[in-house]
C-alpha positions in Angstrom: 9.8 -10.9 15.2 9.0 -8.1 17.8 12.1 -8.6 20.0 14.2 -8.4 16.0 13.1 -4.9 15.5 13.7 -3.5 19.4 17.1 -4.4 18.7 16.8 -1.1 15.7 15.0 1.2 19.4 17.4 2.4 22.1 15.1 4.9 23.9 12.5 2.3 26.7 9.5 4.7 25.8 10.0 4.4 22.0 9.9 0.9 22.0 6.9 0.6 24.4 5.4 2.5 21.9 6.8 0.3 19.0 5.1 -2.4 21.1 1.8 -1.2 20.8 1.9 -0.4 17.4 2.9 -3.8 16.7 0.0 -5.0 18.8 -2.3 -2.8 17.5 -1.7 -2.4 14.1 -0.3 -5.2 12.5 -2.7 -7.0 10.8 -4.6 -4.3 9.5 -1.0 -3.8 7.5 -1.0 -7.2 6.6 -4.1 -6.5 4.6 -3.4 -3.5 2.8 0.0 -5.2 1.9 -1.8 -7.9 1.0 -4.3 -5.6 -0.8 -1.5 -4.3 -3.5 0.6 -7.4 -3.6 -2.2 -9.9 -3.9 -0.2 -12.8 -2.3 0.7 -13.6 1.8 4.2 -13.6 1.5 5.0 -10.8 -0.2 2.8 -8.8 2.3 4.6 -10.0 5.0 7.8 -9.2 3.8 5.6 -5.8 3.1 4.8 -5.5 7.1 8.4 -6.7 7.8 9.8 -3.7 6.0 7.8 -1.0 7.3 8.5 -2.3 10.8 11.7 -1.3 10.5 11.2 1.6 8.9 9.1 2.7 11.8 11.7 1.3 14.2 14.4 3.6 12.8 12.1 6.5 12.8 10.3 5.9 16.7 10.7 10.2 17.0 8.1 10.8 14.0 5.4 8.6 16.4 3.8 10.4 19.1 0.9 8.7 20.6 0.9 5.0 19.0 -2.8 5.3 19.4 -3.7 8.3 17.8 -5.5 9.0 14.5 -2.3 10.6 13.1 0.1 7.5 14.1 -2.4 4.7 12.4 -2.9 7.4 9.2 1.5 7.5 9.0 1.6 3.4 9.9 -0.9 2.6 7.1 0.7 5.1 4.6 4.2 3.8 5.5 3.1 0.0 4.8 0.7 1.0 1.1 3.7 3.0 0.1 5.9 0.0 0.8 3.4 -2.7 -0.6 3.5 -0.8 -3.6 7.0 0.1 -4.1 7.6 -3.4 -3.4 4.8 -4.6 -5.7 6.5 -2.4 -8.9 9.7 -4.1 -8.2 7.9 -7.7 -8.5 6.4 -6.3 -11.6 9.3 -5.3 -13.5 10.8 -8.9 -12.1 7.5 -10.7 -13.9 7.1 -8.2 -16.1 10.0 -10.3 -18.1 9.0 -13.7 -19.1 11.8 -16.2 -20.1 12.7 -18.1 -22.8 12.1 -21.4 -20.4 8.9 -19.9 -18.8 7.3 -19.7 -22.4 7.4 -23.7 -23.1 5.5 -24.5 -19.9 3.2 -21.8 -20.5 0.3 -22.4 -22.2 -1.3 -19.6 -24.6 -3.8 -18.4 -22.3 -1.4 -17.9 -19.4 0.9 -16.5 -21.2 -1.5 -13.6 -21.9 -3.3 -13.8 -18.5 0.3 -12.6 -17.5 1.2 -9.7 -19.4 -2.5 -8.6 -19.4 -2.7 -8.3 -15.7 1.0 -7.4 -15.2 0.7 -4.8 -17.4 -2.9 -3.0 -16.7 -2.5 -3.9 -12.4 1.1 -1.9 -13.3 -0.7 1.0 -15.2 -3.5 1.3 -12.7 -1.2 1.8 -9.9 0.8 3.9 -11.4 -2.0 6.1 -12.4 -2.7 6.3 -8.7 0.3 7.4 -7.5 0.5 10.2 -10.2 -2.4 11.6 -8.4 -1.6 14.2 -5.9 -2.1 13.1 -2.1 -5.2 14.5 -1.7 -7.0 12.1 -4.2 -4.2 9.4 -4.4 -5.0 8.5 -0.4 -8.3 8.5 -0.8 -8.6 6.3 -3.4 -6.0 4.0 -2.8 -7.8 2.6 1.0 -11.2 3.3 -0.9 -10.6 1.2 -3.6 -7.5 -1.3 -2.9 -7.9 -1.5 1.0 -11.9 -1.4 0.6 -12.7 1.3 3.9 -16.1 2.6 3.5 -15.7 6.7 3.4 -16.7 7.0 7.0 -13.5 5.2 8.0 -11.7 7.0 5.8 -12.7 10.0 6.8 -11.5 9.4 10.5 -8.6 8.3 10.0 -7.4 11.5 7.6 -9.1 13.7 10.4 -11.5 14.5 7.5 -15.4 15.1 7.2 -17.6 12.2 4.8 -18.4 15.0 2.7 -15.0 15.8 1.5 -13.6 12.6 1.3 -17.0 11.7 -0.7 -16.3 14.4 -2.9 -12.6 13.5 -2.9 -13.2 10.3 -4.7 -15.8 11.5 -6.9 -13.1 14.4 -8.3 -10.2 11.2 -8.1 -12.3 8.9 -10.2 -12.7 11.2 -12.7 -9.5 12.0 -12.4 -7.9 8.2 -12.6 -9.9 8.0 -15.5 -8.4 10.7 -18.0 -5.2 9.2 -17.0 -6.2 5.7 -17.9 -8.2 6.8 -21.4 -4.9 8.9 -21.7 -2.4 5.8 -21.3 -4.7 3.4 -23.2 -4.9 5.8 -26.0 -1.1 6.1 -26.9 
């Protein structure tokens, strides 16, 4: 698969950087995409799409082993996975009449409620400003520790901790407003 991505890159130095990114971060990217999408096939698709985007924009990458490169790759993966999730949710939200006949009542209501709640939570997190959105996503979706988030984003542990507290409050307010309507 690496050779496929290399076809998008002309410069030899960029090819070397891309190969380093691929080998260094691929597993983390799959983990992040899986945490958003909940299945391996969609996670692999999201990572594939992300690598194509990165290959086309190698000029955005400086040192492939830097925190900035890691942050860029993980944010790109997260955003691609969220976009794919929204497409899948919209597609799966509609229950086709022929499917209803084969569904149990429990499965039917489960599909409706899980899709709706997950979509609202993801949308609420996406509506937070960048500071809180990234911290909330990395902590709750990717299950990263505060120290790891601080290292990734180049912030102090105390700043990340405070952003989590404020982000939680904002998320609760957004969700309460959505659920009350």
